[in-house]
Biotite code that builds the C-alpha atoms (Angstrom):
import biotite.structure as struc

atoms = struc.array([
    struc.Atom([-168.246, -65.195, 49.631], chain_id="A", res_id=1, res_name="MET", atom_name="CA", element="C"),
    struc.Atom([-167.007, -61.325, 49.452], chain_id="A", res_id=2, res_name="GLU", atom_name="CA", element="C"),
    struc.Atom([-166.816, -58.373, 51.507], chain_id="A", res_id=3, res_name="TYR", atom_name="CA", element="C"),
    struc.Atom([-166.631, -54.614, 52.452], chain_id="A", res_id=4, res_name="ARG", atom_name="CA", element="C"),
    struc.Atom([-166.057, -53.006, 55.406], chain_id="A", res_id=5, res_name="LYS", atom_name="CA", element="C"),
    struc.Atom([-167.418, -49.993, 55.771], chain_id="A", res_id=6, res_name="PHE", atom_name="CA", element="C"),
    struc.Atom([-166.855, -47.827, 59.560], chain_id="A", res_id=7, res_name="GLY", atom_name="CA", element="C"),
    struc.Atom([-169.270, -51.083, 61.475], chain_id="A", res_id=8, res_name="LYS", atom_name="CA", element="C"),
    struc.Atom([-170.717, -52.254, 58.442], chain_id="A", res_id=9, res_name="GLN", atom_name="CA", element="C"),
    struc.Atom([-169.329, -55.341, 56.868], chain_id="A", res_id=10, res_name="TYR", atom_name="CA", element="C"),
    struc.Atom([-171.758, -55.946, 53.097], chain_id="A", res_id=11, res_name="VAL", atom_name="CA", element="C"),
    struc.Atom([-171.632, -58.930, 51.726], chain_id="A", res_id=12, res_name="ILE", atom_name="CA", element="C"),
    struc.Atom([-172.810, -60.929, 49.241], chain_id="A", res_id=13, res_name="ARG", atom_name="CA", element="C"),
    struc.Atom([-172.605, -64.727, 49.256], chain_id="A", res_id=14, res_name="LEU", atom_name="CA", element="C"),
    struc.Atom([-171.891, -66.884, 46.428], chain_id="A", res_id=15, res_name="GLU", atom_name="CA", element="C"),
    struc.Atom([-173.864, -69.280, 45.228], chain_id="A", res_id=16, res_name="LYS", atom_name="CA", element="C"),
    struc.Atom([-173.658, -73.171, 46.985], chain_id="A", res_id=17, res_name="GLY", atom_name="CA", element="C"),
    struc.Atom([-172.433, -70.856, 49.753], chain_id="A", res_id=18, res_name="GLU", atom_name="CA", element="C"),
    struc.Atom([-174.582, -71.232, 52.983], chain_id="A", res_id=19, res_name="GLU", atom_name="CA", element="C"),
    struc.Atom([-175.554, -68.321, 55.314], chain_id="A", res_id=20, res_name="VAL", atom_name="CA", element="C"),
    struc.Atom([-174.921, -69.771, 58.965], chain_id="A", res_id=21, res_name="VAL", atom_name="CA", element="C"),
    struc.Atom([-170.951, -71.100, 58.355], chain_id="A", res_id=22, res_name="SER", atom_name="CA", element="C"),
    struc.Atom([-170.591, -68.215, 56.367], chain_id="A", res_id=23, res_name="SER", atom_name="CA", element="C"),
    struc.Atom([-171.335, -66.118, 58.784], chain_id="A", res_id=24, res_name="ILE", atom_name="CA", element="C"),
    struc.Atom([-169.989, -67.194, 61.288], chain_id="A", res_id=25, res_name="LYS", atom_name="CA", element="C"),
    struc.Atom([-166.077, -67.461, 59.778], chain_id="A", res_id=26, res_name="ASP", atom_name="CA", element="C"),
    struc.Atom([-166.898, -63.656, 58.950], chain_id="A", res_id=27, res_name="LEU", atom_name="CA", element="C"),
    struc.Atom([-167.474, -63.351, 62.729], chain_id="A", res_id=28, res_name="CYS", atom_name="CA", element="C"),
    struc.Atom([-164.721, -65.181, 63.763], chain_id="A", res_id=29, res_name="GLU", atom_name="CA", element="C"),
    struc.Atom([-162.127, -63.712, 60.715], chain_id="A", res_id=30, res_name="LYS", atom_name="CA", element="C"),
    struc.Atom([-163.134, -59.823, 61.294], chain_id="A", res_id=31, res_name="GLU", atom_name="CA", element="C"),
    struc.Atom([-163.687, -60.424, 65.700], chain_id="A", res_id=32, res_name="ASN", atom_name="CA", element="C"),
    struc.Atom([-166.788, -59.607, 65.297], chain_id="A", res_id=33, res_name="VAL", atom_name="CA", element="C"),
    struc.Atom([-168.043, -60.615, 68.956], chain_id="A", res_id=34, res_name="LYS", atom_name="CA", element="C"),
    struc.Atom([-171.900, -58.584, 68.905], chain_id="A", res_id=35, res_name="LEU", atom_name="CA", element="C"),
    struc.Atom([-173.568, -57.165, 65.590], chain_id="A", res_id=36, res_name="GLY", atom_name="CA", element="C"),
    struc.Atom([-176.967, -57.760, 64.645], chain_id="A", res_id=37, res_name="SER", atom_name="CA", element="C"),
    struc.Atom([-177.259, -59.273, 61.308], chain_id="A", res_id=38, res_name="LEU", atom_name="CA", element="C"),
    struc.Atom([-179.931, -58.078, 58.039], chain_id="A", res_id=39, res_name="SER", atom_name="CA", element="C"),
    struc.Atom([-180.591, -59.418, 54.280], chain_id="A", res_id=40, res_name="GLY", atom_name="CA", element="C"),
    struc.Atom([-181.674, -60.498, 51.137], chain_id="A", res_id=41, res_name="ILE", atom_name="CA", element="C"),
    struc.Atom([-181.129, -63.633, 48.536], chain_id="A", res_id=42, res_name="GLY", atom_name="CA", element="C"),
    struc.Atom([-182.268, -66.924, 45.990], chain_id="A", res_id=43, res_name="ALA", atom_name="CA", element="C"),
    struc.Atom([-181.527, -69.910, 48.451], chain_id="A", res_id=44, res_name="VAL", atom_name="CA", element="C"),
    struc.Atom([-182.840, -73.595, 47.162], chain_id="A", res_id=45, res_name="ASN", atom_name="CA", element="C"),
    struc.Atom([-182.593, -75.895, 51.132], chain_id="A", res_id=46, res_name="LYS", atom_name="CA", element="C"),
    struc.Atom([-183.762, -74.165, 53.984], chain_id="A", res_id=47, res_name="VAL", atom_name="CA", element="C"),
    struc.Atom([-183.786, -75.669, 57.695], chain_id="A", res_id=48, res_name="THR", atom_name="CA", element="C"),
    struc.Atom([-186.033, -73.578, 59.939], chain_id="A", res_id=49, res_name="ALA", atom_name="CA", element="C"),
    struc.Atom([-188.457, -74.437, 62.917], chain_id="A", res_id=50, res_name="GLY", atom_name="CA", element="C"),
    struc.Atom([-189.866, -72.701, 66.620], chain_id="A", res_id=51, res_name="LEU", atom_name="CA", element="C"),
    struc.Atom([-188.738, -73.507, 69.446], chain_id="A", res_id=52, res_name="PHE", atom_name="CA", element="C"),
    struc.Atom([-191.701, -75.554, 71.427], chain_id="A", res_id=53, res_name="LYS", atom_name="CA", element="C"),
    struc.Atom([-192.109, -74.199, 74.464], chain_id="A", res_id=54, res_name="THR", atom_name="CA", element="C"),
    struc.Atom([-193.474, -77.003, 76.671], chain_id="A", res_id=55, res_name="LYS", atom_name="CA", element="C"),
    struc.Atom([-190.658, -79.029, 75.300], chain_id="A", res_id=56, res_name="GLU", atom_name="CA", element="C"),
    struc.Atom([-187.614, -77.307, 75.695], chain_id="A", res_id=57, res_name="LYS", atom_name="CA", element="C"),
    struc.Atom([-186.723, -78.096, 72.178], chain_id="A", res_id=58, res_name="LYS", atom_name="CA", element="C"),
    struc.Atom([-186.872, -77.141, 68.419], chain_id="A", res_id=59, res_name="TYR", atom_name="CA", element="C"),
    struc.Atom([-187.981, -79.265, 65.737], chain_id="A", res_id=60, res_name="VAL", atom_name="CA", element="C"),
    struc.Atom([-186.882, -77.670, 62.009], chain_id="A", res_id=61, res_name="SER", atom_name="CA", element="C"),
    struc.Atom([-188.030, -78.452, 59.108], chain_id="A", res_id=62, res_name="LYS", atom_name="CA", element="C"),
    struc.Atom([-186.278, -78.233, 56.008], chain_id="A", res_id=63, res_name="THR", atom_name="CA", element="C"),
    struc.Atom([-187.401, -76.748, 52.384], chain_id="A", res_id=64, res_name="TYR", atom_name="CA", element="C"),
    struc.Atom([-185.674, -77.942, 49.321], chain_id="A", res_id=65, res_name="GLU", atom_name="CA", element="C"),
    struc.Atom([-186.683, -76.045, 46.282], chain_id="A", res_id=66, res_name="GLU", atom_name="CA", element="C"),
    struc.Atom([-186.071, -72.631, 44.239], chain_id="A", res_id=67, res_name="ASP", atom_name="CA", element="C"),
    struc.Atom([-187.132, -69.903, 47.437], chain_id="A", res_id=68, res_name="MET", atom_name="CA", element="C"),
    struc.Atom([-186.915, -66.082, 47.710], chain_id="A", res_id=69, res_name="GLU", atom_name="CA", element="C"),
    struc.Atom([-185.383, -64.823, 51.399], chain_id="A", res_id=70, res_name="ILE", atom_name="CA", element="C"),
    struc.Atom([-188.238, -62.426, 52.474], chain_id="A", res_id=71, res_name="VAL", atom_name="CA", element="C"),
    struc.Atom([-186.724, -61.505, 55.481], chain_id="A", res_id=72, res_name="SER", atom_name="CA", element="C"),
    struc.Atom([-183.399, -62.473, 56.820], chain_id="A", res_id=73, res_name="LEU", atom_name="CA", element="C"),
    struc.Atom([-182.157, -61.427, 60.795], chain_id="A", res_id=74, res_name="SER", atom_name="CA", element="C"),
    struc.Atom([-180.873, -62.188, 63.459], chain_id="A", res_id=75, res_name="GLY", atom_name="CA", element="C"),
    struc.Atom([-177.670, -61.222, 66.083], chain_id="A", res_id=76, res_name="ASN", atom_name="CA", element="C"),
    struc.Atom([-174.166, -62.061, 66.904], chain_id="A", res_id=77, res_name="VAL", atom_name="CA", element="C"),
    struc.Atom([-172.920, -62.545, 70.519], chain_id="A", res_id=78, res_name="SER", atom_name="CA", element="C"),
    struc.Atom([-170.720, -65.581, 71.982], chain_id="A", res_id=79, res_name="CYS", atom_name="CA", element="C"),
    struc.Atom([-171.050, -67.691, 75.034], chain_id="A", res_id=80, res_name="MET", atom_name="CA", element="C"),
    struc.Atom([-168.023, -69.556, 76.565], chain_id="A", res_id=81, res_name="ASN", atom_name="CA", element="C"),
    struc.Atom([-165.749, -67.304, 73.949], chain_id="A", res_id=82, res_name="GLY", atom_name="CA", element="C"),
    struc.Atom([-166.823, -68.327, 71.312], chain_id="A", res_id=83, res_name="GLU", atom_name="CA", element="C"),
    struc.Atom([-169.429, -66.997, 68.668], chain_id="A", res_id=84, res_name="THR", atom_name="CA", element="C"),
    struc.Atom([-172.729, -67.443, 68.809], chain_id="A", res_id=85, res_name="TYR", atom_name="CA", element="C"),
    struc.Atom([-175.339, -67.131, 66.020], chain_id="A", res_id=86, res_name="LEU", atom_name="CA", element="C"),
    struc.Atom([-179.128, -66.313, 66.349], chain_id="A", res_id=87, res_name="HIS", atom_name="CA", element="C"),
    struc.Atom([-181.507, -66.135, 63.423], chain_id="A", res_id=88, res_name="PHE", atom_name="CA", element="C"),
    struc.Atom([-184.357, -66.086, 61.837], chain_id="A", res_id=89, res_name="HIS", atom_name="CA", element="C"),
    struc.Atom([-185.739, -66.369, 58.527], chain_id="A", res_id=90, res_name="ILE", atom_name="CA", element="C"),
    struc.Atom([-188.757, -66.226, 56.030], chain_id="A", res_id=91, res_name="SER", atom_name="CA", element="C"),
    struc.Atom([-188.425, -67.514, 52.560], chain_id="A", res_id=92, res_name="VAL", atom_name="CA", element="C"),
    struc.Atom([-191.360, -67.115, 49.043], chain_id="A", res_id=93, res_name="ALA", atom_name="CA", element="C"),
    struc.Atom([-191.630, -69.951, 47.634], chain_id="A", res_id=94, res_name="ASN", atom_name="CA", element="C"),
    struc.Atom([-192.735, -69.974, 43.545], chain_id="A", res_id=95, res_name="GLU", atom_name="CA", element="C"),
    struc.Atom([-196.127, -69.894, 44.757], chain_id="A", res_id=96, res_name="ALA", atom_name="CA", element="C"),
    struc.Atom([-196.295, -67.027, 47.754], chain_id="A", res_id=97, res_name="GLY", atom_name="CA", element="C"),
    struc.Atom([-196.379, -69.758, 49.855], chain_id="A", res_id=98, res_name="GLU", atom_name="CA", element="C"),
    struc.Atom([-194.452, -67.803, 53.184], chain_id="A", res_id=99, res_name="VAL", atom_name="CA", element="C"),
    struc.Atom([-191.587, -70.158, 55.740], chain_id="A", res_id=100, res_name="ARG", atom_name="CA", element="C"),
    struc.Atom([-189.803, -69.813, 58.146], chain_id="A", res_id=101, res_name="GLY", atom_name="CA", element="C"),
    struc.Atom([-188.144, -69.337, 61.952], chain_id="A", res_id=102, res_name="GLY", atom_name="CA", element="C"),
    struc.Atom([-185.984, -69.754, 62.995], chain_id="A", res_id=103, res_name="HIS", atom_name="CA", element="C"),
    struc.Atom([-182.488, -70.413, 61.129], chain_id="A", res_id=104, res_name="LEU", atom_name="CA", element="C"),
    struc.Atom([-179.552, -73.555, 60.920], chain_id="A", res_id=105, res_name="THR", atom_name="CA", element="C"),
    struc.Atom([-178.962, -74.193, 57.196], chain_id="A", res_id=106, res_name="GLU", atom_name="CA", element="C"),
    struc.Atom([-179.661, -72.061, 54.323], chain_id="A", res_id=107, res_name="ALA", atom_name="CA", element="C"),
    struc.Atom([-177.594, -72.463, 51.018], chain_id="A", res_id=108, res_name="CYS", atom_name="CA", element="C"),
    struc.Atom([-177.939, -69.734, 48.473], chain_id="A", res_id=109, res_name="ILE", atom_name="CA", element="C"),
    struc.Atom([-179.115, -70.288, 44.452], chain_id="A", res_id=110, res_name="SER", atom_name="CA", element="C"),
    struc.Atom([-177.844, -67.448, 43.129], chain_id="A", res_id=111, res_name="ALA", atom_name="CA", element="C"),
    struc.Atom([-176.846, -64.471, 45.486], chain_id="A", res_id=112, res_name="THR", atom_name="CA", element="C"),
    struc.Atom([-176.886, -63.494, 49.075], chain_id="A", res_id=113, res_name="GLY", atom_name="CA", element="C"),
    struc.Atom([-176.873, -59.444, 49.614], chain_id="A", res_id=114, res_name="GLU", atom_name="CA", element="C"),
    struc.Atom([-176.547, -58.994, 53.252], chain_id="A", res_id=115, res_name="LEU", atom_name="CA", element="C"),
    struc.Atom([-175.498, -56.021, 55.577], chain_id="A", res_id=116, res_name="VAL", atom_name="CA", element="C"),
    struc.Atom([-173.876, -57.231, 58.957], chain_id="A", res_id=117, res_name="LEU", atom_name="CA", element="C"),
    struc.Atom([-173.203, -54.369, 61.650], chain_id="A", res_id=118, res_name="THR", atom_name="CA", element="C"),
    struc.Atom([-170.968, -54.387, 64.251], chain_id="A", res_id=119, res_name="GLU", atom_name="CA", element="C"),
    struc.Atom([-171.871, -53.463, 68.398], chain_id="A", res_id=120, res_name="ILE", atom_name="CA", element="C"),
    struc.Atom([-169.108, -52.569, 70.207], chain_id="A", res_id=121, res_name="GLU", atom_name="CA", element="C"),
    struc.Atom([-168.673, -54.341, 73.603], chain_id="A", res_id=122, res_name="GLY", atom_name="CA", element="C"),
    struc.Atom([-170.067, -58.211, 74.237], chain_id="A", res_id=123, res_name="THR", atom_name="CA", element="C"),
    struc.Atom([-172.857, -59.607, 74.866], chain_id="A", res_id=124, res_name="VAL", atom_name="CA", element="C"),
    struc.Atom([-172.484, -64.078, 76.524], chain_id="A", res_id=125, res_name="ASP", atom_name="CA", element="C"),
    struc.Atom([-175.080, -66.084, 76.916], chain_id="A", res_id=126, res_name="ARG", atom_name="CA", element="C"),
    struc.Atom([-176.167, -68.358, 79.020], chain_id="A", res_id=127, res_name="GLU", atom_name="CA", element="C"),
    struc.Atom([-178.024, -71.476, 79.062], chain_id="A", res_id=128, res_name="TYR", atom_name="CA", element="C"),
    struc.Atom([-181.529, -71.256, 81.233], chain_id="A", res_id=129, res_name="SER", atom_name="CA", element="C"),
    struc.Atom([-182.961, -74.570, 82.219], chain_id="A", res_id=130, res_name="GLY", atom_name="CA", element="C"),
    struc.Atom([-186.483, -73.141, 83.225], chain_id="A", res_id=131, res_name="GLU", atom_name="CA", element="C"),
    struc.Atom([-186.848, -71.546, 79.837], chain_id="A", res_id=132, res_name="ILE", atom_name="CA", element="C"),
    struc.Atom([-184.849, -73.504, 78.123], chain_id="A", res_id=133, res_name="GLY", atom_name="CA", element="C"),
    struc.Atom([-183.127, -71.420, 75.844], chain_id="A", res_id=134, res_name="LEU", atom_name="CA", element="C"),
    struc.Atom([-179.190, -69.798, 76.236], chain_id="A", res_id=135, res_name="ASN", atom_name="CA", element="C"),
    struc.Atom([-180.167, -66.273, 76.905], chain_id="A", res_id=136, res_name="LEU", atom_name="CA", element="C"),
    struc.Atom([-178.546, -63.145, 76.511], chain_id="A", res_id=137, res_name="PHE", atom_name="CA", element="C"),
    struc.Atom([-176.522, -63.179, 79.734], chain_id="A", res_id=138, res_name="LYS", atom_name="CA", element="C"),
    struc.Atom([-175.777, -58.915, 80.946], chain_id="A", res_id=139, res_name="PHE", atom_name="CA", element="C"),
])
């Protein structure tokens, strides 16, 4: 990963073989980013994404392994119990034009990833909601 900081924004290039979520977590910890938003595009060959089943209060995920373009990558950075907490969603398209996506668990770069992380001044923590079954923003 290479990046440059411009004001409160980080322009990031992920390299072939790098994993998106862990790379962004490493950057946030290194640069002490506690709150922010992420957007990006690129090419991947493995993605694990899914959705939250509200009735069961659990995530279900699928892994796709093929050449895919990131149509959209977005999400936020916050904290939970003093640790970096990432919440990203992704949409990817394969050669046939089929789009898949959801809550991002893992994405492996196959060519390059071009991302912009915008740091927001302040902190927002998260707290588990037993009613919802998710870690929600805590203000």
